N, C-alpha and C positions, 0 to 999 in steps of 0.2 A: 209553101209546105205550111201545115197545120202544126204547130208544136203543142197546142194543147193536148194534156193526155186524154184519152177516151175515157168516158164514164160508163162503165158496165153496169148491167140490170140484172138483178137476181129477182125472180118469182119463187118466194117461199111459201109453202102450203104446211100449216100445223095448225091443229085446232086447239092446241094449249096456249092460252094467253100468256102464262108465265114465260113459256118456252119461247113464245114470239118476242117477248120483251127481252129476254137473255140474249137471244139471236141478234137483235138489232143492236144491242150493247157491244156484243161480241163483234159484229161488223165495224163497229167504230174504231176498233185496234186494228183493223186492216189497212195496210198503206196504198192499196189500190183505190180508184175512185168507184165507189160502188152505189148505185141506186138500188134500194130494195123494196120490193112490194110483197106485201105479206097478204095471204088469203086463209080462210079457216078449213077448207074441206076441196075435194076434188071438184066438185060442181064449179066452184069460185075459181079454182086453176083453168076450168075449159071456159067460163065466161070471160076470164080476163084475156085468155089467148084469143078468143073468137070476137073480143071486144063488145059483149053483150051485157045488157043490165047496167050496173053501176061502173061500168067500165067501157061503157059505150063512147064516152067523150074522149076524143082522140088527142086532145090539148095535154092530158095526162097520162097517155100510155104510152110504153116503150116495148119494144119487143125483147123478150128476155134473153140473155145471152146463156144464163144457166137457170135450170129449175131444180130447186130443192124440195123433194116430196117427203111428207111422213107417210108411213102404212096405213096407220090405223086412224081414219078420220070418218066422221060421220058423212051420211049422205052419199058420197062416192069417195071410196077410198083410195090411197095411193097406188095399187095395183092396177084398179080401174081406169084411173086417170092417166097412168103410164100407158095402158092398152090404148086408150082414145089418142094420145099424142103421138104414139108410133104408127098408128093406122093413118094419120093424115099426112100425105105428101107435104103439105105447107109447114108442118109442125115438127116433123120427125128428126130434122137436122139439129134441134136445139137439145143441148145435151141435159140430161137428167140424171141428177145424183139422188139416190134414197139416203135421207138422214132419219133414222129411227131407233127407237131403244131396243128393237129386236135384234137377237143375236142368232137367231134359228136358221140353221143350215137350209132350211125348206124355203123360207123367206128371201135368202141371199140367192138361192138357185133359180126360184121362180122370177125374182125382180131381173136378174141377167137375162134369163130367158124371154122375158117380155121386152128388152131392151134398154135397160138401165145401162148408164155408163159408168156409175158407181154405186156402191152400198156402202154406207157407213154408219156403224153402229154410234149412237149419240154418247158422247161422255158424260159422266155423272156430276162434273164439277164445272163451274164457270170457266175456270182456268183451261180447263181441258176443251171447253167449247170454243173458246178464244183461239188455242192452237189448232183445232181443227179448220175453224172458219179461216185463219190466217193461211194454213196451208192449202186449203180448197181454193181460196183465191188467187193464191200465188200460181197454183198449178193450171187453174182454167183461164186465168186472165194474164198472166206473165210468160207461162212455158209452153203452152199448146196455141195451135192456130185455130181459130174459132171460123165458122163460115160467116160471110158477110152480112152485114144487117139488110133487110129489104126496107125500102121506104114505102 
């Protein structure tokens, strides 16, 4: 029996460098073993998931246990990335949470219709972000059962 706790992987898409830095710092406060991978837009989300381009090297690639998407990103936004993820039978089981500054009810409804598992409005303080990340990780990695990892 393996007693070593599982290390979970979160793929985080956000085009703002400062936000990525703050999210990485917030994840350091989480008590669950987390491996975070950051990308800047929806195209990079799909490149990561399909192991293309800079993510083609399998030695540094991990299937995400959770994807956090910002909505408003260049090249391919969070809505478009979510649509692509949910359209692929090999990817659609991966939980996707939207983490965005939007509070618009239209965005919330659309994201759930597109298959998002959660919609979270980004807090305005670092302390709030830490609390959101702690709660998010506790829920997804300690409370619910995730699909098994594919090799």
